[in-house]
N, C-alpha and C positions, 0 to 999 in steps of 0.2 A: 663465411657462405656463399658458395658458388651458384648463383640458381640455375645455371645453364645445364648443372648437375643433376636437378630436380626431374622424374620420369613423367613429366605431363604427355599426356596421350590425348591428342584433339580428337580422335577417333570416337574415343570412350567418354570423352568430356560430350561432344554432341549426341551420343546417346543418353546420357545424363539429361541434357538441355531440353533434349524432344518433349521429355513429360513435363516440363515447365513451360514449353510452346505451346504444348497442345490441351494447356491449361489456362482455356481464355479468360481474361481477365480484364474487361473494361472498364474505367473507373467508375464510372456511375452505376454498376451491378456490383454493389457490394458483398452480394453472397459469392459471386464469382472470383473477386478480389479475396474471400476469406479464405477459399479453398487454395486458392495459388499461395497464400500463406500458411496453410496447414502444409503442405509440400515443402516450402522453404524451412518451415520451423522442424520439421522431420528431420532435412539435411543439417541444419545446424546442430539440433540435440544429437544424430549420429556423429556430428564431429566434435563431440564434447562441450558444446555450448548450454550456456544457461540463460532459458527464455523466458522473455516477460511479455506477454500477448496485452497490447495496448487497445482497449476498446475503441473503435471508429464512433465520429460525431459526425454532425450536419448531412446525415445519410449516406456518409462515405464507410470502406473497409477499414478493419483493424490496422493494427501496426504491429511489427514484432522486433523487440530488442533482444540482443543477443549479447553476452557476454562470455568471453574464455578464461579458462585458468590460469591465473599467473601469479609471479611471485610476490609483485608490488600492484596488487589490483588497484588501489586506490589514488596512484598517480595520474596524473593527466596522458591520456593514451594515443590511441589513433581510431578516428570512427571513419568506419567505412559504411557509407550511406548510400542507398541507392532506392529505386520506386519498382515496385510489382506492377503497377496499373499500367495499362495501354489504351491508346486510342481508340484500339480494333472493335467493334461491337459484336458481341456473341453471333456464331454463325460465319463469323470470316474465313476459318478453316477449309469453309465448302470452297471458298473461291482462292484462298492463299494457303493450301494446306502444305505443313511441313514436308520438305522434300528436299534430297541434296543432289548436285551434279558437280560433279568434279571438286572443287575447292569452294564451292558455294551451297550454302545451305539457306532457305527461304521458310518462313513462318511469320506470324503477327506476333509483335513483341520481341522477336529474337534478337534482334539489334538493339533496339530502345526498349526496355534496356537489360532484358532478362539474361541475354549473354554475356553482358558484363559483371553482374551480379552471380553469374554461375562460376565464372570464372576467378573470382573473387572466393569464392567459398573453395574452390579446389586451390587455390594459392595456398589457404589457410591449414587444408589437410595435406598438401604436400609439403608443408613445412614441419608440421606434425610427424606426418611418416617418417621425416628426415631426423625428427628430434632436433630440429633447430628452436628455441625458446627465443620469440622476440624480446628486444629490449623494452618496449612498453607494453602496455594491455591491450587488448584489441576488443573492440566493440563492434557491433554490426546493427545498425539500422535500418530496416525495410519499412516503405512508406506507401501511402496505398491512395493518393490524390495527385501525385505531381503533374499529370498529364492536363489538369485543369488550375493550375497555380498554385496549388497546396495550400486551400484557404483553411482546412480544418488540421494541418500538420505542422503550418510554419513554427507555431509555439513550442513544439514539441523536437522537431528540428535544432530550435535556437538554442534551446536549454539542454538538448544533450551535446551540440556541438561545443558549448560553453565550459564542460566540463573534460574537453579533450586539448590537446598539444597539436594534432592535425588531425585535416579531414581530406580523405581520399573518393571520389566519387567515381565509380565506372560507367558513367556513361560513354555513348559511342566515342570511337577515336574519331578527328577530324578526318576529313578528303583524304589527306596527306599521309594519315597515320599519327599526325601529333595529337598535344594535349592542350587543356584548356587552362590558363591562367587568369583569365577574368572573364566576365560576360557583360553583356548589353544590358540596359533597364528595359524591362518590360510592364505596360499595364493593361488590363483589361477592362472592358466598359459593357454595361450592361444598356440596350437600345429597345424604346418603346413609342410606336407611333400610335395613335387614337383616331378614328376618322367616325364615321357617321354612318349606320346601315342603312339599306335600301333595297329593295327587289332588285335583282342587276338584269333581270329580264324585262319586266315590265316600268319599273321607275329608275333607272340607273342613274339619271340626273339629279336625283334627290340625295344621292349619296355621297361620302366622300372616302374613299378609299385609303385605308391604312398601308395596304401594300404599295400603295403607288407613293404615297409618302415617304415610306421606308426607302424605297429605289432612289429618291431624289437623295434622299440624306447619304445612302450608300456611295453614290457616285461623289457628293460634297467630301464624303470622310476620305475616300479614297484619293482624291484629289488634292487632299494637305498634303500627301507625301512630299519629303523633301530628301537631301542626302544625308540631312542631320535626324532625322525623326520621320519612321515610316506609321501608314495606317492601312488598315486592312479589316472588312468585314468577313468573318467565316462562318457564322451561321444566322440564319434567318428564318422564322415560325411565322405563318401567317394565314388565315382561311382555314374555312372547315367546310363551306358549298360554294358550288361555282357558281349557283343563281344568287347568292348573297354578295352585295359589296360589304367588302372586309372590315370590321370595325377594330379589330386591334392587329398588331405584327410587332412581333418581338424581336430581337438581333443581339448578336453579341461583337465586339470590336476588339482589336488588338493594336498595339502602339509599342513601337521598340525605339531606342536610343541609344548610341554609343556613350551619352555624356547623360548624367542627373538633369542637369539644368534644361536639355533640350525636352529631355522626357517630362518635366515640369511644365513646360509650356505646350507640348502636346497636349497634356490633361488639362490644362486651362483654355486650350481650344476646343477640344471636346466637350466639356463640360458649358462651354459658353455656344452649343449648339440651339437653334430654336426653329419651330415650326416654320413651315415656307409660306404658310396663312392662318389668318384668325380662323379658318374653319377645320383645321386639325389641331393636333398636339403631337409634340417630340419631346421626349426627356431623356437623358443621359446620365445614368448614374455608374459612379466608380463600383470597379470590380478588384480583382485582388492584384497585387503590384509586387514584382521583384525588383529589387534595389538595384541599382549599378555595382558591378563588383570590380573593382580596378586592380590591377596589377601592382603588387608592392614587393618591397625588397626580400621580405619572410617567403614569399607565394613563391616567386623567382628562385630563391635558395632550394624550396622543397623541387621546385621543377627540375634545377640542375643536377641535385642526388638522381631524379629519376633519369634523367638527359645519360649519364654516367653509366647507370646502369645500362638501360637500352643499348647503349654504344657497345658495350662490354657482352652484349648477348647479338651482337651483331646488325641492329637496327638502328636508327635514327626517328628519334620524335622533336619536332618544332615543337614550340608553344605558340599559341595564340590567344587574344580577345574573339569570343565566340557570339553571334545570335544564337536565338533559342534556347531561351532561360533555363535552368536546371536548379536544384534546391544546393547549388554551389553558390547561388548570388545569396542567397543568406549567408552561410558562412563566412564565405569570402568577403562580404560587406560588414562582415563582425570584426575583421582582421585577424582571423585563424587562418594559417596556413591552409590554404587550400589547393589541391590537385585535382583538377575533373577532364574527364574525356578518357579514363583509363581504362574504359571497355572494349569490346571488339570492332574490328575493321570491318565495315561494310558498308552498303549504300541503301538507299529508299525508305529509310525511316517513314511511319506516320503514312506509307502508300502500300498498295498490294504487289511490289516487287521489293519488299523488306526482305533483307538476306544480309548474311554475315561471310567473310572467309573463314572456312572452317580452321585452317591452321593459325589464324590470330589467336584461337581459344588457348593455344599452348605458349607460343612467344609472349603474348602481352600477358599471360597468367605467370609467366617467368618474371615478366617485371614488376608485377603486383607481389609476387613472393619476394623477390630482392627489396622493396621497397619496406615491405612488413618487417623483415628481418634486419634490415640495418637504420630504420629511425628510431633516433635518440634525443 
């Protein structure tokens, strides 16, 4: 099967993708994520899939598992895995509306990773229309909490992946158009500072500010960054009244390392942090962790197959290990051949400049179709 002959139409794909982008689906809004799952489920059913809706837990939205008819449905096949939650809160469309200018299109979640998920479904549809039967059965798993580390879905992802021979993840392409054959380890931490209240106007000296303590620890945490392990504080909440010395301040920190042993040392250092004085308290608890996914022979063989297909289509894909964790961390760490970064080309993920290169919907869709048709 020659994927270059498949009639992918990037303009038509963008029209369909627009509905997905304009269905805002921030992770912490389960109802909005579920509306996005409804749209994806309809598209999957129209593509001939059998749908299973998996109820969300821990306050997150539902997941969708879809299987397509196949002559040997029980053999280990290909798992296509993506998330439909985004980092953008409801209302982002007001400041980042869907729009197109030339070969670029903008919108919340369009690059990370609704564009990649959409081109995956289009690849399946194109193969069906061409009468191409895949050698292995296909399963699509759309999840709801990847942007916060997949705390409610890791067990589901790992259980599903264990039943498959390959995992393909249409997260965004790398900046050079390449794909991902390994990812760094990532750990999240919850921070809590506790002070002593007082009236900030009349008796400020009697209080001990939790915000001030958190500010001290923020600098201490970020100054722990080395070439081997990075630390950043990305969320802080504290205070309610400006005339009150704040009693409680909370935050979230992230650590990333290329090697598991470096992350383990970083985790140990974070958990060892203590308050700067006896008059305040500071506590660090561990959040979700993504294990190191190191490139291996099976994963690189899968990459090589993709590289050859891309070359025949007229473009090059390099391979790399990457920061910015994905659910591929889990499956790759399990030793299941995993290829990540198969989604759209673009830039600005997680920002108000998030956009894609429209033509990549078609040529990277053809790459996906070629993989689905030839993997055995």
